[in-house]
N, C-alpha and C positions, 0 to 999 in steps of 0.2 A: 384879607389874605393871612393865613397862619404862618408862623415862623417854623424853621427847622434847625436842628443842631447838626453841624457838619462833623467830620472826623477830626477837626482841629480841637475838639472838646477835650479838656484835661480832667474832667470830672471834679471840678472844684466846688460845685454846688451853688455858686453865686447867683446864677440865674433862677434857681428854684426858690431862693430866699427873697427875690424881688418880684416874683410873679404874683399879681394881685388875686388870681383865681386858683392858684395851686395846680396849674396845668403842666408843670414840669416835674419829672421824677427821675430817679436814677435808673438807668437801663443797663444793658450789657456792654460795659466798656465806655459808655458815654451817657449823658443825660438825654432824655427824650421829651418831646412836647406832645401833649394830647391835642391834636388839631381841632377836635370838636369842642374843647373847653377854652382854647386860646382866643383871647379877645383882640389879637393883633395890635396890642398897645405899644409893643417895641421896648418895654422896660427891660426885658431879658437881654436883648441885643445891645442895649446901651450899657448894661452892667457887665457883660462878658469880657473878661480881661484878655482873651485870646481872639476875639472877633469870630468865634465859631458859630454864631447864630445869624441866620439870614432869612429873608422872606422866601417862602416856599413857592 
């Protein structure tokens, strides 16, 4: 199951830095996860300082 970034995202970029496959990029107002590339490893969710990343 892929992860998604909620509106709690503050665009700090921490998640993009920890994603092992580069599935996270800066979107319009918040970061976004490419569900097709996401491995569902949870590294991004564990690193997010605002808890904005959850399972989709």
